[in-house]
C-alpha positions, 0 to 999 in steps of 0.5 A, a space after each residue: 430702463 426701469 428697475 423695480 428694486 422692491 421686486 428684484 430684491 425678492 428674487 434672492 429667495 429663489 436665486 439663492 444669491 442677491 442682485 447687487 445694486 453696483 453690479 446692476 448699475 454697471 450693466 444698465 449703463 451699457 444700455 442707457 448711453 449716458 442719460 442718467 434720467 433713463 436709469 430709473 431705480 424704484 424703491 420704497 423709503 422705509 421710515 419704520 412703522 411709526 407714521 411720524 418718523 422722519 428718519 429712514 431705517 438704515 437698511 432703506 437708507 443704504 439701498 437708496 444711497 447705493 442706487 444714487 452712488 451708482 448713478 441711478 435716478 431714484 424714484 421713491 415713496 414712503 413704505 406703508 405699514 399695514 396691520 396684519 395679525 396673521 403675520 408674525 411681525 404684526 404687519 405687512 410692508 407695502 410700497 408699490 411703485 407700479 404707477 410711478 413706473 408706468 407713468 415714467 415709461 409713458 412720460 419719457 417715451 420720446 427719449 428711448 426706443 427700447 424698454 429694459 425692465 427689471 421686474 416680473 410684476 404683471 401689473 406693468 403689462 398694460 402700460 407695456 402694451 400701450 407703449 408697444 401699440 402706440 409708440 412701437 417700443 421694443 420691450 425686454 424684461 429681466 425676470 427671475 424664473 420663479 418671480 414672473 407674472 402671468 401677464 408678463 408671460 402672456 405679453 411675450 406670447 402675444 409679441 408685446 414683449 420681445 424677449 424675457 431675459 432670465 436673471 439666472 443667466 446673468 449671475 456672472 454679472 449681477 451676483 453681488 457676492 460672486 467674488 467673495 469667498 
């Protein structure tokens, strides 16, 4: 079970609702049979644009804390601020955790039979193919319809990915605002 929350958080733009961490935690616990090590949550630690800062910005701190409170194993690294004069803020933020996800999927492969991935990032397709071909893993990928990489779609067509699960079909379980007026 791998949640690329940096990717998942971007889904709100097309979904018009936000995937809640608590709701996500409840759903994934059904698939991991109590092994917290298999509930992995990947998200960048944002300390702000100053490299010397030692304090997380409140938004980042809240997300990471909420993931821990919902019994995820949190994997993180510092967000990079990249100068970009075309961006109104003057920078882009970057914290790709694709390598960490791929390494963990391979490193922990003897602890699971099925992969449940929350990410539409096509960069993970190569690792998924490796796990299917060499360890016969069954792979299920949760994606938002407007946020799925071509490589993920191709992986489904080629039989690498057993099933694409569209998060829109799980709004009743994942929308953090579903009970709010």
